[in-house]
N, CA, C and O atoms as a printed pandas DataFrame, in Angstrom:
     atom_number atom_name residue_name chain_id  residue_number  x_coord  y_coord  z_coord
0              1         N          MET        A               1  -77.953  -37.294  -45.581
1              2        CA          MET        A               1  -78.286  -38.538  -46.237
2              3         C          MET        A               1  -78.345  -39.652  -45.187
3              4         O          MET        A               1  -77.585  -39.662  -44.218
4              5         N          LYS        A               2  -79.255  -40.572  -45.408
5              6        CA          LYS        A               2  -79.409  -41.665  -44.455
6              7         C          LYS        A               2  -78.635  -42.901  -44.912
7              8         O          LYS        A               2  -78.513  -43.183  -46.104
8              9         N          TYR        A               3  -78.116  -43.628  -43.916
9             10        CA          TYR        A               3  -77.356  -44.854  -44.158
10            11         C          TYR        A               3  -77.810  -45.936  -43.191
11            12         O          TYR        A               3  -78.209  -45.662  -42.059
12            13         N          LEU        A               4  -77.737  -47.157  -43.661
13            14        CA          LEU        A               4  -78.006  -48.329  -42.840
14            15         C          LEU        A               4  -76.682  -49.025  -42.589
15            16         O          LEU        A               4  -75.976  -49.385  -43.531
16            17         N          LEU        A               5  -76.341  -49.217  -41.312
17            18        CA          LEU        A               5  -75.156  -49.986  -40.947
18            19         C          LEU        A               5  -75.627  -51.357  -40.499
19            20         O          LEU        A               5  -76.598  -51.463  -39.750
20            21         N          MET        A               6  -74.952  -52.410  -40.948
21            22        CA          MET        A               6  -75.328  -53.766  -40.564
22            23         C          MET        A               6  -74.096  -54.537  -40.120
23            24         O          MET        A               6  -73.029  -54.430  -40.724
24            25         N          ILE        A               7  -74.260  -55.320  -39.050
25            26        CA          ILE        A               7  -73.215  -56.241  -38.629
26            27         C          ILE        A               7  -73.826  -57.630  -38.556
27            28         O          ILE        A               7  -75.024  -57.785  -38.323
28            29         N          TYR        A               8  -72.991  -58.628  -38.756
29            30        CA          TYR        A               8  -73.439  -60.010  -38.819
30            31         C          TYR        A               8  -72.802  -60.831  -37.707
31            32         O          TYR        A               8  -71.770  -60.450  -37.154
32            33         N          GLY        A               9  -73.418  -61.946  -37.390
33            34        CA          GLY        A               9  -72.876  -62.830  -36.372
34            35         C          GLY        A               9  -73.551  -64.177  -36.431
35            36         O          GLY        A               9  -74.326  -64.457  -37.345
36            37         N          ASN        A              10  -73.253  -65.012  -35.452
37            38        CA          ASN        A              10  -73.913  -66.303  -35.302
38            39         C          ASN        A              10  -73.703  -66.784  -33.868
39            40         O          ASN        A              10  -72.875  -66.238  -33.139
40            41         N          GLN        A              11  -74.437  -67.780  -33.481
41            42        CA          GLN        A              11  -74.378  -68.243  -32.096
42            43         C          GLN        A              11  -72.986  -68.731  -31.713
43            44         O          GLN        A              11  -72.540  -68.518  -30.586
44            45         N          GLU        A              12  -72.307  -69.380  -32.638
45            46        CA          GLU        A              12  -70.949  -69.854  -32.369
46            47         C          GLU        A              12  -70.029  -68.689  -32.002
47            48         O          GLU        A              12  -69.212  -68.789  -31.087
48            49         N          LYS        A              13  -70.176  -67.598  -32.723
49            50        CA          LYS        A              13  -69.368  -66.398  -32.453
50            51         C          LYS        A              13  -69.687  -65.837  -31.070
51            52         O          LYS        A              13  -68.774  -65.515  -30.309
52            53         N          TRP        A              14  -70.986  -65.715  -30.732
53            54        CA          TRP        A              14  -71.364  -65.169  -29.431
54            55         C          TRP        A              14  -70.884  -66.089  -28.308
55            56         O          TRP        A              14  -70.432  -65.612  -27.266
56            57         N          ASP        A              15  -70.981  -67.403  -28.515
57            58        CA          ASP        A              15  -70.546  -68.363  -27.494
58            59         C          ASP        A              15  -69.034  -68.333  -27.281
59            60         O          ASP        A              15  -68.551  -68.695  -26.209
60            61         N          SER        A              16  -68.281  -67.898  -28.307
61            62        CA          SER        A              16  -66.820  -67.867  -28.186
62            63         C          SER        A              16  -66.328  -66.702  -27.320
63            64         O          SER        A              16  -65.180  -66.704  -26.876
64            65         N          LEU        A              17  -67.177  -65.721  -27.080
65            66        CA          LEU        A              17  -66.797  -64.580  -26.241
66            67         C          LEU        A              17  -66.924  -64.989  -24.779
67            68         O          LEU        A              17  -68.008  -65.376  -24.343
68            69         N          PRO        A              18  -65.844  -64.910  -24.019
69            70        CA          PRO        A              18  -65.926  -65.304  -22.601
70            71         C          PRO        A              18  -67.019  -64.528  -21.866
71            72         O          PRO        A              18  -67.185  -63.326  -22.077
72            73         N          GLN        A              19  -67.741  -65.203  -21.028
73            74        CA          GLN        A              19  -68.876  -64.619  -20.302
74            75         C          GLN        A              19  -68.480  -63.339  -19.560
75            76         O          GLN        A              19  -69.259  -62.388  -19.510
76            77         N          GLU        A              20  -67.292  -63.312  -18.994
77            78        CA          GLU        A              20  -66.864  -62.128  -18.227
78            79         C          GLU        A              20  -66.625  -60.910  -19.118
79            80         O          GLU        A              20  -66.529  -59.798  -18.600
80            81         N          ARG        A              21  -66.526  -61.076  -20.435
81            82        CA          ARG        A              21  -66.326  -59.944  -21.343
82            83         C          ARG        A              21  -67.627  -59.336  -21.830
83            84         O          ARG        A              21  -67.621  -58.230  -22.370
84            85         N          TRP        A              22  -68.753  -60.036  -21.649
85            86        CA          TRP        A              22  -70.013  -59.532  -22.178
86            87         C          TRP        A              22  -70.393  -58.172  -21.606
87            88         O          TRP        A              22  -70.820  -57.288  -22.349
88            89         N          ALA        A              23  -70.246  -57.995  -20.311
89            90        CA          ALA        A              23  -70.611  -56.706  -19.702
90            91         C          ALA        A              23  -69.789  -55.571  -20.322
91            92         O          ALA        A              23  -70.319  -54.493  -20.591
92            93         N          GLU        A              24  -68.513  -55.814  -20.545
93            94        CA          GLU        A              24  -67.640  -54.805  -21.155
94            95         C          GLU        A              24  -68.079  -54.498  -22.587
95            96         O          GLU        A              24  -68.132  -53.331  -22.977
96            97         N          GLU        A              25  -68.389  -55.517  -23.366
97            98        CA          GLU        A              25  -68.812  -55.319  -24.756
98            99         C          GLU        A              25  -70.150  -54.586  -24.831
99           100         O          GLU        A              25  -70.337  -53.712  -25.677
100          101         N          ILE        A              26  -71.068  -54.941  -23.956
101          102        CA          ILE        A              26  -72.369  -54.265  -23.924
102          103         C          ILE        A              26  -72.179  -52.799  -23.538
103          104         O          ILE        A              26  -72.826  -51.922  -24.110
104          105         N          ALA        A              27  -71.295  -52.523  -22.569
105          106        CA          ALA        A              27  -71.032  -51.141  -22.146
106          107         C          ALA        A              27  -70.424  -50.327  -23.289
107          108         O          ALA        A              27  -70.788  -49.166  -23.475
108          109         N          LYS        A              28  -69.506  -50.917  -24.055
109          110        CA          LYS        A              28  -68.908  -50.208  -25.193
110          111         C          LYS        A              28  -69.969  -49.903  -26.257
111          112         O          LYS        A              28  -69.994  -48.814  -26.830
112          113         N          THR        A              29  -70.834  -50.872  -26.507
113          114        CA          THR        A              29  -71.887  -50.674  -27.502
114          115         C          THR        A              29  -72.870  -49.607  -27.032
115          116         O          THR        A              29  -73.310  -48.775  -27.824
116          117         N          ASP        A              30  -73.211  -49.630  -25.756
117          118        CA          ASP        A              30  -74.123  -48.629  -25.203
118          119         C          ASP        A              30  -73.512  -47.226  -25.315
119          120         O          ASP        A              30  -74.205  -46.276  -25.679
120          121         N          ALA        A              31  -72.225  -47.095  -25.005
121          122        CA          ALA        A              31  -71.548  -45.794  -25.100
122          123         C          ALA        A              31  -71.536  -45.306  -26.555
123          124         O          ALA        A              31  -71.759  -44.124  -26.817
124          125         N          TYR        A              32  -71.280  -46.205  -27.481
125          126        CA          TYR        A              32  -71.296  -45.870  -28.907
126          127         C          TYR        A              32  -72.680  -45.361  -29.306
127          128         O          TYR        A              32  -72.809  -44.311  -29.935
128          129         N          ASN        A              33  -73.707  -46.114  -28.937
129          130        CA          ASN        A              33  -75.082  -45.727  -29.280
130          131         C          ASN        A              33  -75.438  -44.360  -28.699
131          132         O          ASN        A              33  -76.017  -43.521  -29.389
132          133         N          ARG        A              34  -75.093  -44.137  -27.435
133          134        CA          ARG        A              34  -75.411  -42.868  -26.783
134          135         C          ARG        A              34  -74.660  -41.694  -27.424
135          136         O          ARG        A              34  -75.219  -40.610  -27.594
136          137         N          LYS        A              35  -73.402  -41.917  -27.774
137          138        CA          LYS        A              35  -72.577  -40.866  -28.384
138          139         C          LYS        A              35  -73.201  -40.360  -29.684
139          140         O          LYS        A              35  -73.347  -39.154  -29.882
140          141         N          TYR        A              36  -73.567  -41.290  -30.566
141          142        CA          TYR        A              36  -74.075  -40.865  -31.871
142          143         C          TYR        A              36  -75.559  -40.516  -31.840
143          144         O          TYR        A              36  -76.038  -39.790  -32.710
144          145         N          HIS        A              37  -76.283  -41.017  -30.861
145          146        CA          HIS        A              37  -77.662  -40.563  -30.672
146          147         C          HIS        A              37  -77.642  -39.110  -30.189
147          148         O          HIS        A              37  -78.417  -38.282  -30.668
148          149         N          ALA        A              38  -76.755  -38.806  -29.241
149          150        CA          ALA        A              38  -76.645  -37.444  -28.705
150          151         C          ALA        A              38  -76.218  -36.449  -29.785
151          152         O          ALA        A              38  -76.620  -35.286  -29.746
152          153         N          SER        A              39  -75.408  -36.896  -30.749
153          154        CA          SER        A              39  -74.979  -35.995  -31.826
154          155         C          SER        A              39  -76.094  -35.767  -32.840
155          156         O          SER        A              39  -76.000  -34.873  -33.682
156          157         N          GLY        A              40  -77.151  -36.577  -32.760
157          158        CA          GLY        A              40  -78.251  -36.474  -33.717
158          159         C          GLY        A              40  -78.025  -37.262  -34.988
159          160         O          GLY        A              40  -78.860  -37.237  -35.893
160          161         N          GLU        A              41  -76.902  -37.963  -35.067
161          162        CA          GLU        A              41  -76.573  -38.698  -36.286
162          163         C          GLU        A              41  -77.139  -40.117  -36.304
163          164         O          GLU        A              41  -77.306  -40.689  -37.381
164          165         N          MET        A              42  -77.438  -40.697  -35.148
165          166        CA          MET        A              42  -77.985  -42.046  -35.094
166          167         C          MET        A              42  -79.480  -41.961  -34.818
167          168         O          MET        A              42  -79.905  -41.498  -33.759
168          169         N          LEU        A              43  -80.262  -42.409  -35.777
169          170        CA          LEU        A              43  -81.712  -42.380  -35.632
170          171         C          LEU        A              43  -82.244  -43.627  -34.943
171          172         O          LEU        A              43  -83.261  -43.569  -34.252
172          173         N          ALA        A              44  -81.558  -44.761  -35.127
173          174        CA          ALA        A              44  -82.032  -46.020  -34.553
174          175         C          ALA        A              44  -80.873  -46.998  -34.427
175          176         O          ALA        A              44  -79.920  -46.964  -35.206
176          177         N          ALA        A              45  -80.977  -47.876  -33.423
177          178        CA          ALA        A              45  -79.992  -48.945  -33.220
178          179         C          ALA        A              45  -80.732  -50.150  -32.661
179          180         O          ALA        A              45  -81.378  -50.060  -31.617
180          181         N          TYR        A              46  -80.637  -51.271  -33.352
181          182        CA          TYR        A              46  -81.367  -52.460  -32.943
182          183         C          TYR        A              46  -80.489  -53.698  -33.004
183          184         O          TYR        A              46  -79.779  -53.913  -33.986
184          185         N          GLY        A              47  -80.536  -54.506  -31.962
185          186        CA          GLY        A              47  -79.942  -55.830  -31.972
186          187         C          GLY        A              47  -81.056  -56.825  -32.253
187          188         O          GLY        A              47  -82.173  -56.668  -31.760
188          189         N          LEU        A              48  -80.757  -57.838  -33.036
189          190        CA          LEU        A              48  -81.772  -58.800  -33.433
190          191         C          LEU        A              48  -81.610  -60.120  -32.688
191          192         O          LEU        A              48  -80.526  -60.438  -32.200
192          193         N          GLY        A              49  -82.699  -60.886  -32.606
193          194        CA          GLY        A              49  -82.670  -62.203  -31.981
194          195         C          GLY        A              49  -81.842  -63.176  -32.807
195          196         O          GLY        A              49  -81.500  -62.898  -33.957
196          197         N          ASP        A              50  -81.529  -64.309  -32.215
197          198        CA          ASP        A              50  -80.727  -65.288  -32.941
198          199         C          ASP        A              50  -81.595  -66.116  -33.878
199          200         O          ASP        A              50  -82.819  -65.985  -33.896
200          201         N          GLU        A              51  -80.941  -66.965  -34.649
201          202        CA          GLU        A              51  -81.640  -67.708  -35.696
202          203         C          GLU        A              51  -82.713  -68.651  -35.156
203          204         O          GLU        A              51  -83.634  -69.005  -35.891
204          205         N          ALA        A              52  -82.621  -69.062  -33.908
205          206        CA          ALA        A              52  -83.632  -69.944  -33.325
206          207         C          ALA        A              52  -84.972  -69.222  -33.163
207          208         O          ALA        A              52  -86.009  -69.867  -33.011
208          209         N          GLN        A              53  -84.954  -67.891  -33.196
209          210        CA          GLN        A              53  -86.178  -67.100  -33.037
210          211         C          GLN        A              53  -86.733  -66.627  -34.378
211          212         O          GLN        A              53  -87.652  -65.809  -34.418
212          213         N          LEU        A              54  -86.188  -67.129  -35.449
213          214        CA          LEU        A              54  -86.542  -66.686  -36.784
214          215         C          LEU        A              54  -87.985  -67.030  -37.144
215          216         O          LEU        A              54  -88.447  -68.147  -36.910
216          217         N          VAL        A              55  -88.678  -66.068  -37.706
217          218        CA          VAL        A              55  -90.026  -66.294  -38.237
218          219         C          VAL        A              55  -89.925  -66.224  -39.751
219          220         O          VAL        A              55  -89.315  -65.310  -40.304
220          221         N          VAL        A              56  -90.520  -67.186  -40.400
221          222        CA          VAL        A              56  -90.431  -67.288  -41.849
222          223         C          VAL        A              56  -91.825  -67.194  -42.441
223          224         O          VAL        A              56  -92.774  -67.731  -41.871
224          225         N          ARG        A              57  -91.964  -66.529  -43.562
225          226        CA          ARG        A              57  -93.254  -66.475  -44.259
226          227         C          ARG        A              57  -93.241  -67.521  -45.366
227          228         O          ARG        A              57  -92.313  -67.593  -46.173
228          229         N          LYS        A              58  -94.284  -68.317  -45.379
229          230        CA          LYS        A              58  -94.420  -69.339  -46.398
230          231         C          LYS        A              58  -95.823  -69.251  -46.964
231          232         O          LYS        A              58  -96.796  -69.371  -46.220
232          233         N          ASP        A              59  -95.945  -69.046  -48.252
233          234        CA          ASP        A              59  -97.246  -68.925  -48.903
234          235         C          ASP        A              59  -98.122  -67.861  -48.245
235          236         O          ASP        A              59  -99.338  -68.027  -48.155
236          237         N          GLY        A              60  -97.511  -66.774  -47.787
237          238        CA          GLY        A              60  -98.256  -65.669  -47.207
238          239         C          GLY        A              60  -98.636  -65.832  -45.756
239          240         O          GLY        A              60  -99.135  -64.884  -45.150
240          241         N          ALA        A              61  -98.421  -67.003  -45.170
241          242        CA          ALA        A              61  -98.777  -67.232  -43.766
242          243         C          ALA        A              61  -97.514  -67.297  -42.925
243          244         O          ALA        A              61  -96.524  -67.898  -43.344
244          245         N          PRO        A              62  -97.530  -66.680  -41.727
245          246        CA          PRO        A              62  -96.334  -66.765  -40.885
246          247         C          PRO        A              62  -96.129  -68.183  -40.367
247          248         O          PRO        A              62  -97.075  -68.854  -39.954
248          249         N          VAL        A              63  -94.890  -68.618  -40.396
249          250        CA          VAL        A              63  -94.518  -69.940  -39.897
250          251         C          VAL        A              63  -93.289  -69.748  -39.016
251          252         O          VAL        A              63  -92.334  -69.084  -39.421
252          253         N          VAL        A              64  -93.305  -70.313  -37.838
253          254        CA          VAL        A              64  -92.132  -70.255  -36.969
254          255         C          VAL        A              64  -91.291  -71.481  -37.274
255          256         O          VAL        A              64  -91.790  -72.606  -37.239
256          257         N          SER        A              65  -90.016  -71.268  -37.574
257          258        CA          SER        A              65  -89.167  -72.405  -37.929
258          259         C          SER        A              65  -88.803  -73.205  -36.692
259          260         O          SER        A              65  -88.752  -72.664  -35.587
260          261         N          ASP        A              66  -88.552  -74.479  -36.877
261          262        CA          ASP        A              66  -88.205  -75.351  -35.757
262          263         C          ASP        A              66  -86.703  -75.556  -35.646
263          264         O          ASP        A              66  -86.252  -76.392  -34.864
264          265         N          GLY        A              67  -85.958  -74.843  -36.379
265          266        CA          GLY        A              67  -84.507  -74.962  -36.313
266          267         C          GLY        A              67  -83.897  -73.893  -37.169
267          268         O          GLY        A              67  -84.610  -73.004  -37.635
268          269         N          PRO        A              68  -82.628  -73.942  -37.392
269          270        CA          PRO        A              68  -82.046  -72.911  -38.245
270          271         C          PRO        A              68  -82.649  -72.977  -39.638
271          272         O          PRO        A              68  -82.550  -73.998  -40.318
272          273         N          TYR        A              69  -83.260  -71.908  -40.050
273          274        CA          TYR        A              69  -83.819  -71.818  -41.392
274          275         C          TYR        A              69  -82.771  -71.292  -42.359
275          276         O          TYR        A              69  -82.786  -71.607  -43.549
276          277         N          LEU        A              70  -81.874  -70.497  -41.836
277          278        CA          LEU        A              70  -80.886  -69.844  -42.679
278          279         C          LEU        A              70  -79.982  -70.855  -43.359
279          280         O          LEU        A              70  -79.657  -71.900  -42.796
280          281         N          GLU        A              71  -79.590  -70.531  -44.560
281          282        CA          GLU        A              71  -78.669  -71.375  -45.298
282          283         C          GLU        A              71  -77.268  -70.783  -45.291
283          284         O          GLU        A              71  -76.404  -71.220  -46.051
284          285         N          THR        A              72  -77.041  -69.802  -44.445
285          286        CA          THR        A              72  -75.735  -69.174  -44.325
286          287         C          THR        A              72  -75.235  -69.352  -42.899
287          288         O          THR        A              72  -76.017  -69.597  -41.981
288          289         N          LYS        A              73  -73.934  -69.228  -42.725
289          290        CA          LYS        A              73  -73.349  -69.373  -41.396
290          291         C          LYS        A              73  -73.679  -68.172  -40.514
291          292         O          LYS        A              73  -73.946  -68.331  -39.323
292          293         N          GLU        A              74  -73.662  -66.989  -41.086
293          294        CA          GLU        A              74  -73.907  -65.782  -40.307
294          295         C          GLU        A              74  -75.200  -65.113  -40.740
295          296         O          GLU        A              74  -75.658  -65.296  -41.868
296          297         N          TYR        A              75  -75.780  -64.344  -39.846
297          298        CA          TYR        A              75  -77.020  -63.638  -40.109
298          299         C          TYR        A              75  -76.897  -62.229  -39.555
299          300         O          TYR        A              75  -76.011  -61.940  -38.750
300          301         N          MET        A              76  -77.798  -61.351  -39.997
301          302        CA          MET        A              76  -77.743  -59.978  -39.511
302          303         C          MET        A              76  -78.007  -59.981  -38.010
303          304         O          MET        A              76  -79.033  -60.487  -37.554
304          305         N          ALA        A              77  -77.085  -59.419  -37.254
305          306        CA          ALA        A              77  -77.188  -59.401  -35.795
306          307         C          ALA        A              77  -77.703  -58.059  -35.277
307          308         O          ALA        A              77  -78.459  -58.015  -34.306
308          309         N          SER        A              78  -77.299  -56.979  -35.915
309          310        CA          SER        A              78  -77.711  -55.640  -35.490
310          311         C          SER        A              78  -77.752  -54.719  -36.698
311          312         O          SER        A              78  -77.065  -54.931  -37.698
312          313         N          PHE        A              79  -78.582  -53.689  -36.570
313          314        CA          PHE        A              79  -78.565  -52.670  -37.608
314          315         C          PHE        A              79  -78.800  -51.305  -36.980
315          316         O          PHE        A              79  -79.420  -51.175  -35.924
316          317         N          TYR        A              80  -78.286  -50.297  -37.662
317          318        CA          TYR        A              80  -78.328  -48.916  -37.207
318          319         C          TYR        A              80  -78.766  -48.048  -38.374
319          320         O          TYR        A              80  -78.439  -48.341  -39.524
320          321         N          VAL        A              81  -79.497  -46.992  -38.090
321          322        CA          VAL        A              81  -79.885  -46.029  -39.123
322          323         C          VAL        A              81  -79.252  -44.691  -38.754
323          324         O          VAL        A              81  -79.451  -44.169  -37.657
324          325         N          LEU        A              82  -78.489  -44.156  -39.694
325          326        CA          LEU        A              82  -77.809  -42.878  -39.494
326          327         C          LEU        A              82  -78.406  -41.824  -40.415
327          328         O          LEU        A              82  -78.952  -42.138  -41.473
328          329         N          ASP        A              83  -78.295  -40.583  -39.997
329          330        CA          ASP        A              83  -78.612  -39.444  -40.846
330          331         C          ASP        A              83  -77.429  -38.504  -40.721
331          332         O          ASP        A              83  -77.293  -37.796  -39.724
332          333         N          VAL        A              84  -76.566  -38.498  -41.742
333          334        CA          VAL        A              84  -75.296  -37.773  -41.677
334          335         C          VAL        A              84  -75.119  -36.897  -42.911
335          336         O          VAL        A              84  -75.862  -37.011  -43.886
336          337         N          GLU        A              85  -74.139  -36.039  -42.849
337          338        CA          GLU        A              85  -73.867  -35.084  -43.928
338          339         C          GLU        A              85  -73.250  -35.728  -45.167
339          340         O          GLU        A              85  -73.447  -35.244  -46.282
340          341         N          SER        A              86  -72.500  -36.826  -44.974
341          342        CA          SER        A              86  -71.771  -37.377  -46.113
342          343         C          SER        A              86  -71.496  -38.874  -45.919
343          344         O          SER        A              86  -71.607  -39.418  -44.820
344          345         N          ARG        A              87  -71.139  -39.501  -47.022
345          346        CA          ARG        A              87  -70.729  -40.912  -46.983
346          347         C          ARG        A              87  -69.508  -41.084  -46.086
347          348         O          ARG        A              87  -69.412  -42.052  -45.332
348          349         N          GLU        A              88  -68.588  -40.148  -46.173
349          350        CA          GLU        A              88  -67.378  -40.220  -45.364
350          351         C          GLU        A              88  -67.719  -40.248  -43.875
351          352         O          GLU        A              88  -67.108  -40.989  -43.105
352          353         N          ARG        A              89  -68.697  -39.438  -43.475
353          354        CA          ARG        A              89  -69.101  -39.420  -42.061
354          355         C          ARG        A              89  -69.733  -40.753  -41.671
355          356         O          ARG        A              89  -69.478  -41.256  -40.576
356          357         N          ALA        A              90  -70.547  -41.329  -42.540
357          358        CA          ALA        A              90  -71.134  -42.651  -42.259
358          359         C          ALA        A              90  -70.031  -43.687  -42.074
359          360         O          ALA        A              90  -70.121  -44.536  -41.188
360          361         N          LEU        A              91  -68.996  -43.626  -42.900
361          362        CA          LEU        A              91  -67.876  -44.570  -42.777
362          363         C          LEU        A              91  -67.109  -44.356  -41.475
363          364         O          LEU        A              91  -66.676  -45.324  -40.850
364          365         N          GLU        A              92  -66.938  -43.108  -41.061
365          366        CA          GLU        A              92  -66.271  -42.812  -39.785
366          367         C          GLU        A              92  -67.042  -43.418  -38.616
367          368         O          GLU        A              92  -66.455  -44.038  -37.729
368          369         N          ILE        A              93  -68.351  -43.236  -38.623
369          370        CA          ILE        A              93  -69.176  -43.766  -37.538
370          371         C          ILE        A              93  -69.161  -45.289  -37.559
371          372         O          ILE        A              93  -69.110  -45.922  -36.504
372          373         N          ALA        A              94  -69.204  -45.877  -38.739
373          374        CA          ALA        A              94  -69.132  -47.342  -38.847
374          375         C          ALA        A              94  -67.806  -47.858  -38.306
375          376         O          ALA        A              94  -67.777  -48.867  -37.600
376          377         N          ALA        A              95  -66.722  -47.188  -38.624
377          378        CA          ALA        A              95  -65.395  -47.620  -38.157
378          379         C          ALA        A              95  -65.248  -47.475  -36.650
379          380         O          ALA        A              95  -64.436  -48.170  -36.040
380          381         N          ASP        A              96  -66.016  -46.589  -36.047
381          382        CA          ASP        A              96  -65.965  -46.373  -34.601
382          383         C          ASP        A              96  -66.775  -47.417  -33.824
383          384         O          ASP        A              96  -66.652  -47.507  -32.603
384          385         N          MET        A              97  -67.593  -48.196  -34.513
385          386        CA          MET        A              97  -68.424  -49.205  -33.862
386          387         C          MET        A              97  -67.532  -50.211  -33.129
387          388         O          MET        A              97  -66.555  -50.696  -33.698
388          389         N          PRO        A              98  -67.861  -50.530  -31.863
389          390        CA          PRO        A              98  -67.021  -51.452  -31.101
390          391         C          PRO        A              98  -66.753  -52.784  -31.805
391          392         O          PRO        A              98  -65.629  -53.283  -31.756
392          393         N          TRP        A              99  -67.738  -53.354  -32.443
393          394        CA          TRP        A              99  -67.533  -54.655  -33.101
394          395         C          TRP        A              99  -66.748  -54.532  -34.399
395          396         O          TRP        A              99  -66.314  -55.547  -34.942
396          397         N          ALA        A             100  -66.551  -53.320  -34.913
397          398        CA          ALA        A             100  -65.830  -53.133  -36.173
398          399         C          ALA        A             100  -64.369  -53.543  -36.053
399          400         O          ALA        A             100  -63.721  -53.810  -37.065
400          401         N          GLU        A             101  -63.844  -53.598  -34.843
401          402        CA          GLU        A             101  -62.454  -54.041  -34.691
402          403         C          GLU        A             101  -62.299  -55.531  -34.977
403          404         O          GLU        A             101  -61.186  -56.002  -35.210
404          405         N          HIS        A             102  -63.407  -56.279  -34.961
405          406        CA          HIS        A             102  -63.358  -57.722  -35.202
406          407         C          HIS        A             102  -64.116  -58.140  -36.452
407          408         O          HIS        A             102  -63.804  -59.173  -37.046
408          409         N          ASP        A             103  -65.101  -57.357  -36.857
409          410        CA          ASP        A             103  -66.017  -57.763  -37.905
410          411         C          ASP        A             103  -66.224  -56.678  -38.941
411          412         O          ASP        A             103  -65.927  -55.505  -38.716
412          413         N          VAL        A             104  -66.739  -57.100  -40.073
413          414        CA          VAL        A             104  -67.098  -56.173  -41.137
414          415         C          VAL        A             104  -68.399  -55.472  -40.758
415          416         O          VAL        A             104  -69.323  -56.099  -40.240
416          417         N          VAL        A             105  -68.463  -54.197  -41.014
417          418        CA          VAL        A             105  -69.699  -53.429  -40.868
418          419         C          VAL        A             105  -70.090  -52.984  -42.270
419          420         O          VAL        A             105  -69.334  -52.280  -42.939
420          421         N          GLU        A             106  -71.265  -53.394  -42.708
421          422        CA          GLU        A             106  -71.742  -52.960  -44.022
422          423         C          GLU        A             106  -72.374  -51.582  -43.883
423          424         O          GLU        A             106  -73.091  -51.312  -42.919
424          425         N          VAL        A             107  -72.104  -50.714  -44.854
425          426        CA          VAL        A             107  -72.652  -49.359  -44.876
426          427         C          VAL        A             107  -73.427  -49.207  -46.182
427          428         O          VAL        A             107  -72.846  -49.187  -47.268
428          429         N          TRP        A             108  -74.742  -49.102  -46.057
429          430        CA          TRP        A             108  -75.622  -49.013  -47.217
430          431         C          TRP        A             108  -76.325  -47.658  -47.234
431          432         O          TRP        A             108  -76.933  -47.262  -46.240
432          433         N          PRO        A             109  -76.244  -46.937  -48.374
433          434        CA          PRO        A             109  -77.029  -45.710  -48.485
434          435         C          PRO        A             109  -78.510  -46.072  -48.590
435          436         O          PRO        A             109  -78.869  -47.049  -49.247
436          437         N          ILE        A             110  -79.358  -45.291  -47.947
437          438        CA          ILE        A             110  -80.801  -45.457  -48.068
438          439         C          ILE        A             110  -81.242  -44.504  -49.166
439          440         O          ILE        A             110  -81.166  -43.285  -49.014
440          441         N          LEU        A             111  -81.698  -45.064  -50.256
441          442        CA          LEU        A             111  -81.970  -44.261  -51.445
442          443         C          LEU        A             111  -83.371  -43.675  -51.488
443          444         O          LEU        A             111  -83.585  -42.614  -52.073
444          445         N          HIS        A             112  -84.328  -44.362  -50.871
445          446        CA          HIS        A             112  -85.711  -43.908  -50.943
446          447         C          HIS        A             112  -86.327  -43.908  -49.558
447          448         O          HIS        A             112  -86.056  -44.788  -48.741
448          449         N          GLU        A             113  -87.153  -42.917  -49.307
449          450        CA          GLU        A             113  -87.860  -42.840  -48.044
450          451         C          GLU        A             113  -89.358  -42.847  -48.326
451          452         O          GLU        A             113  -89.793  -42.462  -49.412
452          453         N          PRO        A             114  -90.139  -43.283  -47.354
453          454        CA          PRO        A             114  -91.592  -43.254  -47.569
454          455         C          PRO        A             114  -92.087  -41.816  -47.645
455          456         O          PRO        A             114  -91.410  -40.899  -47.178
456          457         N          PRO        A             115  -93.249  -41.616  -48.224
457          458        CA          PRO        A             115  -93.807  -40.270  -48.299
458          459         C          PRO        A             115  -94.038  -39.693  -46.891
459          460         O          PRO        A             115  -94.265  -40.435  -45.936
460          461         N          ALA        A             116  -93.977  -38.402  -46.786
461          462        CA          ALA        A             116  -94.130  -37.728  -45.488
462          463         C          ALA        A             116  -95.496  -37.990  -44.853
463          464         O          ALA        A             116  -95.627  -37.888  -43.633
464          465         N          ASP        A             117  -96.510  -38.320  -45.642
465          466        CA          ASP        A             117  -97.846  -38.526  -45.078
466          467         C          ASP        A             117  -98.127  -39.967  -44.648
467          468         O          ASP        A             117  -99.284  -40.323  -44.426
468          469         N          TRP        A             118  -97.112  -40.784  -44.529
469          470        CA          TRP        A             118  -97.285  -42.165  -44.039
470          471         C          TRP        A             118  -97.686  -42.173  -42.616
471          472         O          TRP        A             118  -97.878  -43.240  -42.034
């Protein structure tokens, strides 16, 4: 079964991490990604741009916002797609995520997939 893992953040949170710790955090995240990719359980892992890079659709036309468009403090920072045997395994992998020691990781089952001929 496939699962989507999501973590949230904001610029204030990223700025609060001392610059000298970034290399360590990136290395931990890279090791996590490689571990579960090698096991075949992680299909994808993506980090997203910050809110200043947000593109918004308005009336069907793309519009680039000139400031924070979001009405929430935090936004989706990264997402991962897993293909695992069980919900319990998805939760284990989510709990192993380096940022999970500080933040909530959402675990969503993917209920529908596109047709094979897409």
